N, C-alpha and C positions, 0 to 999 in steps of 0.2 A: 559444412557449417552454415547454418541459417543466418542471413544478414537482414537487419532492419533497414528499410529503404526510405528515402525522402523524409528523414527525420534528423534532427540535430543531436549532437552529443549533449548529454545532460549529466555531467559528472556529480552534480550536487543533489540529484534526486534521492529520495529516501531509499535506504539500502540496509539490508541485514543479511549476514551469511546464513546459508542453509544449515539448520541444525544437523548434527552428526547422525542422529537417530531417524531423520526424515527420509523416507523412501519415495515420497510423492514428488511430482514436478512443481509443486507449489507449497509455500509455507507462510504462516501468519507472522505478523510483526509481534514481537514479544511484549510490547507495551500497549497493545490494543485494549480498549478503543482509543483512537487518537482524537476524536471529537465526541465529547460526552453529551448527554441529552440536554443539559442545562448550561452549555457553553455560551448561550445567548440568553440574557435575562428574559424571563417570561415564556421561555420555550418549554414545550412538553417533550420534544424529541428532535434530533438533528441526524438525518440519515439519507441514503440514496442521493449522494451529492457528487459533484464533479470538480476535479482539479486539473490544472494545466500549467505548463511552464510559462513564465511571464517576466520579462525584463531581468533575466538572470536569477529570478526567484520563482515564486509560484502564486497563482491566483485560483480562486474557486468560486463556484456558485452552489449554495447549500440549501437543501430543503429543510426548513425550520418550521415545524408544526407548532402553532401556538397552544396555549392551555385552553383555548376555546375549540381546539382541534381544527383550526383553519390552516390551510397549506399555503405557505408563502416562500419566496426565494430571497436569500440574502447573499451579498458578495463577501468574499474574504480574501485575505492576503497571508502569505507565510514566507519566511526566509528559508525554511528547510523542508516544506511539504508535510511536516508532522505537527508542528505547533502553529495553530491558526488564530488570527485575529479576525473575527467575523463581525461585520458591521451590524450593530444592534437594530438598525433601521432596514426594513425590507427594500429591495430594489424598486425604484420608481421608473416605470417604463414610459418612454416617450415615443410617439408615433414616428416611424421612419418617414421623413419628409418626401423621399422619392416615391414612396408607395402611397401614403395617405393623403398628401396634397393632391396628387393626381386622381386618386379614388374619389375624394370628396368633390373635386371639381367636375369630374366626368359622370359620376354615378349618384352623387348626393348621399354617399354612404358615410355614416359617422364612424370614427375610430372606435372599435369595440373594446379596446383596453385589454388588460390582462387580469383575469379573475384568479380564483384559487388555482395554484399551480404547483407541480411536484415533479420529482425524479428528473432533474436536469442533466444534460450532457453539454460539454463545452469542447469546441474544436477550432483550431486556427486554420484559416484558409486565406491565402494571399495576403491581405493586409489587415485582417480583423479577426476577432474571436466571435464565433457564432454560438449562441445558446439555443438549445432545443429542449423542450420540456412538454409535459402533459398539462394543457391549459383547459380549464373548465369553462366551456362555451357551448351551451345547449347540450351538455354532456362532455365526456373527455375527448379532446382532440389534440393535435400536435401543434404547439406554439413555436414560433421561430423568431429570434431577434439577434442583435449583435452589439458588441462594445469594442472599443479600442483601448480603453484605459481602466476598465472595471469600476468606473465612477458614473459614467453616463451610458444608459442602456436604451437601445431603440428596438421597438417591436416592428417586425416586418409584416407578418400575416400568420393566420392559422393555415398550416400547410395541408391539412386534411379536413374533410367533413367529420363530424362525430359519427361513429365512435372509433377512436384510435388512441393508442398509447405507444410508449417506447420508441419515439422517433430518434434516430441516430444518423448523423451526417458522416459520410466518408471524408477524410482529411485532405482531399484534393479533388479537383475537377477531372472528369473523363472527357477530353476534348472540350466542348462547350458546356457540358452537362455537369450539374451537381447531382450526386446520388444520395438517397436517403433510405434507410431501413425503417420499417415501422411494423406495428402489430395491430391490425384491425381487431376490434373487440365488440362488446355490447355495452349497454348503458350502466351496468352494475360492475361489481368486482368480478370481471369476466372469468368464467370457467372454460374459456376457449382462447386460442391464440396461435397464429402461425406468423412467420416472418416474411414480409414482402419488401421488394425494392422498387423505388420510384425515381424518375428522372425529372429534372427541371433546368431550364436555362436562366431563370431569373429569381429562383427561390420563392416565387409566388405561385406559379402555375406548375402543377405536378401531374405527370402522366407516365405512359409506357410502364405500367405496373407489372412486375414480374414476381412470381413466387420463388422464395429462396429455400425455406425449409419449414416443415411442420414437426409435430411430436414424433419421437422415434422409440426411445427406450422407456422402461417402466418408471424410472426416476423423473422423467419429464413428460409423462403421459397426459397431463392436463393441458399444458400450454408451454410455449417457449417465446422468448423475446430477446432482442439484441441488448447488449450491455454497453461497454465503452465504444468509442469510435474504433473501427477496425484498424489494425496495425499492419502496414504494408511490409511484406518481407519478400525475398527472392523466391520463396516457396509458395506464395499466395498471401491473401489477406487473412490475418489471424483474427478470428471472430471469437470473442469471449461473450458468452450469453447466459441467460438464466433459464432454467427449466423448472417446472412445477409439477409436483405429485399431490393428488388429493388422497389424504389418509383418513382414518377414523378420528384423528385428532385435528383435522383441518389441512390447509395447504402447507407444503414443505418446499421452500425455494432453495435450489442448488445451482452451482455454477458449472457450465459446460464449455467446451472449446471445439472449434472447427476451423477449417481452412477453406477460403473461397478463392475462385480463380482470379488472377490479377487483372485480366482484361475483361472478363465477363463475371463480375462478382455476384451475380445471381446464381451462379453454378457452384455447388458444394463439391470440393475435390477430396476432402477428408473430414471425418467427423468422429470424435472419440465416442465409443459406446458408454464407458463409465463416466460418471460426473467427475469434474476436476476438484471441486471443493464443496462441502456441505456444512450445515449448521451442527457443529460439534461442541463448541465452547459455550460457556454459560452466557456470555454476552450476545451470542448468536441464537441461543435457544430460549432465553428469558427476556421478555420485553413486551411492548404493546402488541406485537404480532409475533408469537414464538416461531422459532425454526425457520429463519430467513437469512440467507446470504444473497445479496442483490448487487451485482457489479455495475458501476456507473461511470468509472473513469480509469484510465491507465496512462501512466508516464513510462516512457521508454528511452533508453540511452543507446544511440546507434553505435557507439564505440564498444561497449561491453555486452550489449544484448540484454541488459537487465530490464525488467518490467516491474513496476509497482502498481498494483490494482487496488483502487479504492472501492469499498463495498459497504452497503447498508447492512446492519446487524439487528435482526429482530424488530425492524422498523422503529429503532430507538436510538442507536448510536452509529458511529462510522469507524470502520477498521481498514487496515491495509494488509495485503498479502503480496508476496514476492514470487517471482519465477524468472527463468532465463529462457530467451526465445528459442535457442537451439534445442534445449532439453524438452521444452513444451511441444515444439513442432514434431520432434521425434516421437514423443509420447502419443500425440494425436494420431500420427501415421501408424504406429504400432498397435493402437487400440481402435482403429477406424472400423466403422460398420461396413 
């Protein structure tokens, strides 16, 4: 029996029993989408967003594209992880005083601020919630900040040079090191991408870069990128990721699953050859960017092994899918390359 480690019980997380007819290890919430494109006034779409347990309830950071098609992040709160109250005002980022006061004094560097930003992930480490997202700074790069209350947000630094996307922090330190997954790319909507791992002792300076995995199967033959923060289990780190296929009708984004070594998470120990979930439903196939299922967050209950995955649908709305860690890990191993 696979066990989720270093995580709290989360009995009030979203949950729905597996349908009797479902033979896959994952199933969709029957009331999807849980966040519609117009849940915030003036929005064009709300998708590729992150949720996390917070003070017995839930908090999130949401990608809300305006009707000018500018990409901004908004904070949100929820009692049940399904019904969300999203702040109509975008997050206002303040410079982290430990980083930027020192930077300004020693180097004369002005705080660069946060520009158009998208596809956030949120993870709790030690005493605060870290937000990591794609920040537009001379091209796409990985922005990193933190909050303790989802009211005041501090910007730490851009963790990478352009061009990079899909930054994802591991939910604990490895000795003195923070670990981050990312996907180096190009200046455009990259038709390339492999997952790399980087180390940092201060969340500012990143190095010891290691390759984790590239494309493998036909359904992910264009590029792959990390999804939610990896979930630690006694079988390894459960990595839920996205893979992209270029078709005659454009890109198709599907969800895959793999296991990484617990002590050396740059090593893949099992990786399912088939995709876990793809765009089948109307709300996943019809939208601003058709045929997209893009995972950005996962809630997990250590007592039951239940997992709720939040994912963007057709770059327009937000949905939830469910699985159980033991069944999913067995499926990965049974279908591993």
